[in-house]
Each structure stands twice: as C-alpha cells, then as structure tokens.
C-alpha positions as CSV (number, residue, x, y, z in Angstrom):
1,M,0.0,0.0,0.0
2,K,2.8,2.4,0.9
3,K,4.6,1.5,-2.4
4,N,1.5,2.4,-4.3
5,K,1.2,5.7,-2.5
6,L,4.9,6.5,-3.2
7,A,4.5,5.6,-6.9
8,T,1.4,7.9,-7.1
9,L,3.3,10.8,-5.5
10,L,6.3,10.3,-7.8
11,L,4.0,10.2,-10.9
12,A,2.1,13.3,-9.7
13,S,5.4,15.2,-9.2
14,L,6.7,14.2,-12.6
15,L,3.4,15.3,-14.2
16,A,3.5,18.6,-12.4
17,L,7.1,19.1,-13.6
18,G,6.1,18.4,-17.1
19,A,3.1,20.7,-16.9
20,S,5.2,23.6,-15.4
21,A,7.7,23.3,-18.3
22,Q,4.9,23.3,-20.8
23,E,3.3,26.4,-19.2
24,W,6.6,28.3,-18.9
25,P,6.7,31.2,-19.3
26,S,3.4,32.3,-17.7
27,R,4.7,35.7,-16.5
28,P,7.5,38.1,-17.3
29,V,11.1,36.9,-17.6
30,R,13.9,38.9,-16.0
31,V,17.4,39.0,-17.7
32,I,20.2,40.2,-15.5
33,V,23.1,42.0,-17.3
34,P,26.2,42.1,-15.1
35,A,27.5,45.2,-16.9
36,P,26.6,48.8,-17.3
37,A,23.7,50.0,-19.3
38,G,24.8,50.7,-22.9
39,S,27.6,48.2,-22.7
40,S,28.1,45.6,-25.5
41,L,26.7,43.0,-23.1
42,D,23.6,45.1,-22.5
43,V,23.1,45.6,-26.3
44,I,23.4,41.8,-26.9
45,A,20.8,41.1,-24.2
46,R,18.4,43.6,-25.6
47,T,18.8,42.4,-29.1
48,L,17.9,38.8,-28.1
49,A,15.1,40.0,-25.7
50,D,13.3,41.8,-28.5
51,R,12.8,38.6,-30.3
52,L,12.2,36.4,-27.2
53,R,9.3,38.6,-26.2
54,V,7.6,37.6,-29.4
55,I,8.2,33.9,-29.0
56,W,7.3,33.8,-25.3
57,K,4.4,36.2,-25.5
58,Q,5.6,37.7,-22.2
59,P,7.6,40.8,-21.3
60,V,11.4,40.2,-21.1
61,V,12.8,42.7,-18.6
62,I,16.4,43.8,-18.8
63,E,18.0,44.7,-15.5
64,T,21.6,45.9,-15.4
65,K,23.6,45.0,-12.2
66,A,27.2,46.1,-12.8
67,G,30.0,45.9,-10.3
68,A,32.8,43.7,-9.0
69,G,33.7,42.4,-12.5
70,G,30.3,40.9,-13.1
71,L,30.1,39.1,-9.7
72,I,27.2,41.2,-8.4
73,G,24.9,40.5,-11.3
74,M,25.7,36.8,-11.6
75,D,25.3,36.4,-7.8
76,T,21.7,37.7,-8.2
77,V,21.1,35.0,-10.8
78,A,22.6,32.3,-8.7
79,K,20.4,33.2,-5.7
80,A,17.2,33.6,-7.6
81,P,14.3,31.1,-7.4
82,H,15.2,28.1,-9.6
83,D,12.2,28.5,-11.9
84,G,13.7,29.9,-15.1
85,Y,12.2,33.4,-14.6
86,T,15.6,35.0,-13.8
87,L,18.3,34.6,-16.4
88,G,21.7,36.1,-16.5
89,I,23.9,36.8,-19.5
90,G,27.3,35.9,-18.1
91,F,30.7,36.3,-19.6
92,N,34.3,35.0,-19.2
93,G,35.1,37.0,-16.0
94,P,32.5,36.0,-13.5
95,I,32.1,32.5,-14.9
96,A,35.5,31.0,-16.1
97,F,38.1,33.4,-14.6
98,G,36.6,34.3,-11.3
99,P,37.1,31.0,-9.4
100,Y,40.9,31.4,-10.0
101,M,41.2,35.1,-9.3
102,Y,39.1,35.4,-6.1
103,R,39.8,33.5,-2.9
104,R,36.1,34.0,-2.0
105,M,33.2,34.3,-4.4
106,P,29.6,34.9,-3.4
107,Y,28.6,31.9,-5.6
108,A,30.4,29.0,-7.2
109,P,29.7,29.1,-11.0
110,S,29.9,25.3,-11.5
111,R,27.6,24.6,-8.5
112,D,25.1,27.5,-8.5
113,L,24.6,28.3,-12.2
114,V,23.3,26.2,-15.1
115,P,24.7,27.0,-18.5
116,I,21.9,27.4,-21.0
117,V,23.4,28.5,-24.3
118,L,26.4,30.4,-25.8
119,T,25.0,33.6,-27.2
120,T,27.9,35.4,-28.9
121,S,31.7,35.4,-29.1
122,Q,34.2,37.9,-30.4
123,P,38.0,37.8,-30.8
124,N,40.3,40.4,-29.3
125,V,42.6,42.4,-31.5
126,L,46.1,43.7,-30.7
127,A,46.3,47.4,-31.2
128,V,49.3,49.7,-31.1
129,Q,49.9,53.4,-31.7
130,E,49.7,54.4,-35.4
131,S,53.3,55.7,-35.1
132,N,54.6,52.4,-33.8
133,P,57.2,51.0,-36.3
134,A,55.8,47.5,-36.0
135,N,53.2,46.4,-38.6
136,T,53.2,42.7,-38.0
137,L,53.1,40.6,-34.8
138,P,56.7,39.3,-35.2
139,E,57.8,43.0,-35.7
140,F,55.8,44.0,-32.6
141,V,57.3,41.2,-30.4
142,D,60.8,42.2,-31.5
143,W,60.1,45.8,-30.8
144,A,58.5,45.1,-27.4
145,R,61.5,43.0,-26.3
146,K,63.8,45.8,-27.1
147,Q,61.8,48.1,-24.8
148,G,62.4,45.8,-21.9
149,S,60.8,47.0,-18.6
150,K,59.8,50.3,-20.3
151,F,57.1,48.5,-22.3
152,S,53.7,48.8,-20.8
153,Y,50.3,47.6,-22.0
154,A,46.8,48.7,-21.2
155,S,43.8,46.5,-20.4
156,V,40.1,47.1,-20.0
157,G,40.4,45.8,-16.4
158,A,42.4,43.6,-14.1
159,G,41.4,40.0,-14.7
160,S,39.6,40.8,-18.0
161,S,40.0,38.9,-21.2
162,S,42.0,41.9,-22.4
163,H,44.4,41.5,-19.5
164,L,44.7,37.7,-19.8
165,T,45.2,37.7,-23.5
166,M,48.3,39.8,-23.2
167,E,49.6,37.6,-20.4
168,L,49.1,34.6,-22.7
169,L,51.1,36.3,-25.4
170,R,53.8,37.3,-22.9
171,S,54.0,33.7,-21.8
172,V,54.7,32.4,-25.3
173,T,57.0,35.3,-26.4
174,K,58.9,35.9,-23.1
175,M,58.3,39.7,-23.3
176,E,58.7,41.9,-20.3
177,A,55.8,44.3,-19.7
178,V,54.1,46.5,-17.1
179,H,50.3,46.1,-16.9
180,V,48.2,49.2,-16.6
181,P,44.5,48.4,-16.0
182,Y,41.7,50.8,-16.9
183,S,37.9,50.7,-16.3
184,G,36.7,49.7,-19.8
185,S,37.8,50.1,-23.4
186,P,37.3,53.9,-23.8
187,P,40.0,54.9,-21.3
188,A,42.3,52.0,-22.2
189,G,42.1,53.0,-25.9
190,L,42.7,56.7,-25.2
191,S,45.8,55.8,-23.1
192,L,47.2,53.9,-26.0
193,A,46.4,56.7,-28.5
194,A,48.1,59.2,-26.2
195,G,51.2,57.0,-25.8
196,D,50.8,56.5,-22.1
197,T,50.8,52.7,-22.9
198,Q,52.1,50.9,-25.9
199,A,49.7,48.1,-26.6
200,L,46.2,46.9,-25.9
201,F,44.1,43.8,-26.5
202,T,40.4,44.5,-26.8
203,V,37.5,44.0,-29.1
204,A,37.7,45.9,-32.5
205,P,34.4,47.9,-32.3
206,A,35.7,49.7,-29.2
207,L,38.7,51.0,-31.1
208,L,36.9,52.0,-34.3
209,P,36.9,55.8,-33.7
210,L,40.6,55.7,-32.9
211,I,41.4,53.6,-36.0
212,Q,39.4,55.9,-38.2
213,G,41.2,58.8,-36.7
214,H,44.5,57.2,-37.5
215,R,45.6,57.2,-33.9
216,V,45.9,53.4,-33.5
217,K,46.3,50.5,-35.8
218,L,45.7,46.8,-35.5
219,I,48.4,44.2,-35.7
220,A,46.7,40.8,-35.2
221,V,43.4,39.1,-34.2
222,T,43.1,36.3,-31.6
223,S,40.5,34.1,-33.4
224,A,41.5,30.7,-34.7
225,T,40.8,31.9,-38.3
226,R,40.7,35.3,-39.8
227,S,37.6,37.4,-39.0
228,E,35.0,37.8,-41.7
229,L,34.9,41.5,-40.8
230,M,38.7,41.9,-40.8
231,K,39.9,39.5,-43.5
232,D,43.2,41.4,-44.0
233,L,44.2,41.1,-40.4
234,P,46.3,38.0,-39.7
235,T,45.7,35.8,-36.7
236,V,48.2,35.4,-33.9
237,A,48.4,31.7,-34.8
238,E,49.4,32.6,-38.4
239,A,52.4,34.6,-37.0
240,G,53.9,31.5,-35.6
241,Y,52.1,30.9,-32.3
242,A,50.1,27.8,-33.2
243,G,46.9,27.2,-31.2
244,F,46.8,30.8,-29.8
245,E,43.1,31.8,-29.5
246,S,41.3,34.2,-27.2
247,L,37.6,35.0,-27.3
248,A,35.4,37.3,-25.4
249,W,32.2,35.3,-25.0
250,N,28.9,35.4,-23.3
251,G,25.8,33.2,-22.7
252,F,22.6,32.7,-20.8
253,F,22.6,31.1,-17.3
254,T,20.0,30.4,-14.7
255,A,20.0,29.1,-11.1
256,T,20.8,25.5,-10.4
257,G,17.7,23.5,-9.7
258,T,15.7,24.9,-12.6
259,P,13.8,22.1,-14.2
260,P,15.7,20.6,-17.2
261,E,12.6,21.0,-19.4
262,V,12.6,24.7,-18.8
263,V,16.4,25.0,-19.5
264,H,15.9,23.1,-22.8
265,R,12.9,25.2,-23.7
266,I,15.0,28.4,-23.2
267,N,17.9,26.9,-25.1
268,A,15.7,25.9,-28.1
269,D,14.1,29.4,-28.3
270,V,17.4,31.3,-28.0
271,N,18.9,29.0,-30.7
272,A,16.0,29.9,-32.9
273,V,16.6,33.6,-32.4
274,L,20.3,33.2,-33.1
275,R,19.5,31.5,-36.4
276,E,17.4,34.5,-37.6
277,P,19.3,36.3,-40.5
278,A,18.3,39.7,-39.2
279,V,19.6,38.9,-35.7
280,R,22.9,37.5,-37.1
281,E,23.3,40.7,-39.2
282,L,22.7,42.9,-36.2
283,L,25.3,41.0,-34.1
284,A,27.8,40.9,-37.0
285,N,27.6,44.6,-37.4
286,Q,28.9,44.8,-33.8
287,G,31.7,42.4,-34.6
288,L,30.0,39.5,-32.9
289,V,29.7,35.9,-34.0
290,A,26.3,34.4,-33.1
291,G,26.6,31.4,-30.8
292,G,24.1,28.5,-30.3
293,G,24.3,24.8,-29.4
294,S,23.1,22.7,-26.5
295,P,23.5,23.3,-22.7
296,E,25.9,20.4,-22.6
297,E,28.1,21.9,-25.3
298,F,28.1,25.2,-23.6
299,K,29.2,23.6,-20.3
300,A,32.0,21.7,-22.0
301,F,33.2,25.0,-23.6
302,I,33.2,26.7,-20.2
303,D,35.1,23.9,-18.6
304,S,37.7,24.1,-21.3
305,E,38.0,27.9,-21.0
306,A,38.3,27.6,-17.2
307,R,41.2,25.0,-17.5
308,K,43.0,27.1,-20.1
309,W,42.8,30.5,-18.4
310,G,43.1,29.1,-14.9
311,A,46.6,27.9,-15.7
312,I,47.5,31.4,-17.0
313,I,46.0,33.1,-14.0
314,A,47.9,30.8,-11.6
315,K,51.2,31.3,-13.6
316,V,50.9,35.1,-13.5
317,G,49.6,35.1,-9.9
318,I,46.5,37.3,-10.5
319,R,44.5,37.9,-7.4
320,L,41.7,40.4,-7.2
321,D,40.8,40.1,-3.5
322,Q,44.2,40.4,-1.8
C-alpha cells in the first residue's frame, strides 16, 4: 500500500514538472546584465530579448547590475528562485576566470549556475599606436622585447579577457611588460592613443573611432581563423604561435535546480533567435559571432576555458581580493 502511494506521489510530481515546463513562461522573464547600461553585453541582451518577447508572448525585462567584475549580477542570478524566470547573460570573467582570481566568491559558477546557451563570441585584436614601427606581430614582439621593462600595456580591467590575452602572449614570447589596467575600453584605448601605454588587446568595435582617426592601428586578431569583418588582419596563430586563441564570449545562465525541461525550452528558443538572419546581421555589425548549441556543449566549452585560463592566472599570480 505504501509503495502504491509512493508511486502515485512520484507520478504526480513528474506530471507537475512536465506541466510547469509546458506552461513556462506564464509571467515576465527577467534578464540580469552584469555590466553597465549601454555596454556591449547590454546591447546583446536587448537584441535577443526583443525577439524572445515575441516567442514567449511575455515581457522580457532587462536589469543591469554592474559591479565587481560581473560578480554582483551573476550572484543575483545564482540566488534567484530556480524556476527559469531569472536569467543572466554571463561572460568570461564571473564564470570562467573568477574562481581562479578570487579567494572567495559569493557563488560557485559550476555549482550554483546552469549554462543554457552560448549567445555570442568575439575575438580580441592587438592594437598599437599608429606611429609604432611594427606592422606585423613578429615585428611587434621584436620591438617590445627591445623596450624591456619600459614596455607597458593597457587592459580594460584587471582579470579581464583583455588582460589575460596579453599575459598569454607574454608567456609564449617571453616579453617583459608593465600592466596598466583601466575601467573599460574607452579609457584604455585613449591611453594607447596618447602614448601612455604601448599596446592593448580588446574587441575591435571599441577602437573604431581611434582607428578611423589614424591614432591606433591593428596588428593581429586572436580568433582561430581570420575574422570575416577583418579579412586582411592576420591571426596570432598565423604569425607562428600555433593554437593561440582568445575569445570574449557570453551566454545565458539560470539558477541551479531549474527544471531541465525549462532549461531546454529556453535553449531551443534562443537558438531559434540566433539563427534568424536579421539577428545575425545585427550581431555581425557589432563584430560579434552568433553562438548557439546545447547546454551540454556550452558547459563543455566553459570547462575548457576555465582550465586554459586558470593555468594562465595561476602562472601570473593574478588575485583580485588580496
């Protein structure tokens, strides 16, 4: 008799779970952006939200929660009810880099967050002053080595993809360098243009005004193959550093415990949006490559990124909570 009751309860709970997944979403969905309003991440979230509102027939509310390198926003997602109504668009820093750079984090990405889908990725580019004598990566490396300890590079922030990409290049070229972190691409780019620093890895769109003004120039791109938008720009790998790749990426996450059916529903709908030609064009115009794929593929990608960059962080000794 007890077994029958237990079986009935299990069946009822499974049916309820299936029903809740089918009914999702029955109210507005919140998307946390762990970056400032108007940032590239914010624009990506709003681009996708505009289409998801149509598919879900529910409001999709964008909420920016910047601070602490993305930790504040993603902590909000991690501590939200596990029902799929709070999503976060996370990126390298608070997901793959954070566990290696902070002794204490308010959440554990692998424990408290469920990867849903990769949304976009974008390579970094190596920029130098227009007047720099180097026009190729080998010429730049040779020039930088000759500067010795006088060579300094800007980054868009300590522990950022911008910072770690230069550290990866330093590790394979044995260059000396002084790191000068800034708060975002605009001040970092201006420091380079003014000659306060001599190099910068960041995403190309952030440098466009300085490139058009002939104040900085690009030396190389960090994608595995040449960018469709910058076909004349060689990759770092082409210059003799095989396997060198660095991407700024982002994707949707939700709190651990969210029903798998809801996670896969969100995944399927975001994939559908990312396949739309109009959306792909909007993203491409920002220098972004549309993502996609399954939750499992996204998790495997994150694990790979964490292993790769965790080793670099440990080697350099980067700590953001000394």
